[in-house]
C-alpha positions in Angstrom: -118.2 48.5 81.3 -120.9 48.1 78.8 -121.1 51.8 77.7 -117.3 51.9 77.5 -117.3 48.8 75.3 -120.1 50.3 73.0 -118.0 53.3 72.7 -114.9 51.3 71.9 -116.5 49.1 69.3 -118.3 52.3 67.7 -115.1 54.3 67.5 -113.1 51.3 66.2 -115.7 50.5 63.3 -116.4 54.2 62.4 -113.6 56.1 63.4 -113.0 58.6 66.3 -115.1 61.6 67.1 -118.8 62.0 67.5 -120.0 60.9 64.0 -119.8 57.3 64.7 -122.7 57.4 67.1 -125.2 58.2 64.3 -123.7 55.7 62.0 -123.8 52.9 64.5 -127.2 54.0 65.5 -128.4 53.7 61.8 -126.8 50.3 61.3 -128.4 49.0 64.5 -131.7 50.5 63.6 -132.1 52.6 66.7 -132.7 56.3 67.3 -129.4 58.2 68.1 -130.9 59.3 71.4 -131.2 55.7 72.4 -127.6 55.2 71.6 -126.8 58.3 73.6 -128.7 56.9 76.6 -126.9 53.5 76.4 -123.5 55.5 76.1 -124.5 57.6 79.3 -125.5 54.4 81.1 -129.0 55.8 81.4 -130.5 52.7 79.9 -129.4 49.0 79.6 -128.0 48.0 76.3 -130.2 45.0 75.1 -128.5 41.8 74.6 -129.6 41.6 70.9 -127.5 44.8 70.4 -124.2 42.9 71.2 -125.3 40.2 68.7 -125.8 42.9 66.1 -122.6 44.4 67.0 -120.9 40.9 66.3 -122.5 40.6 63.0 -121.5 44.3 62.1 -117.9 43.8 63.0 -117.6 40.4 61.1 -119.1 42.2 58.0 -116.5 45.0 58.4 -113.7 42.6 58.9 -114.7 40.8 55.7 -114.9 44.3 53.7 -111.3 44.9 54.9 -110.1 41.5 54.1 -111.4 41.8 50.5 -109.5 45.0 50.2 -106.0 43.2 50.8 -105.7 41.5 47.4 -106.9 44.7 45.7 -104.3 46.7 47.4 -101.6 44.1 46.5 -102.7 44.3 42.8 -102.4 48.1 42.8 -99.1 48.1 44.1 -98.0 45.5 41.3 -99.1 47.7 38.6 
């Protein structure tokens, strides 16, 4: 479940395909090989990673929310 959730979070935040693994690893401050071990369930995902994922997701949500008024303004002229 944890590896599956990590993959879902990564793909949701950074898009489908393999490129999200490197981007998420960088944002978490870990090596891409570490990320791949977590995804393969070869290593446990540390609790701090889940906390970091919450922070990253909240940051992305704020970025997206900030775009809404800009999009509305663009369609108005």
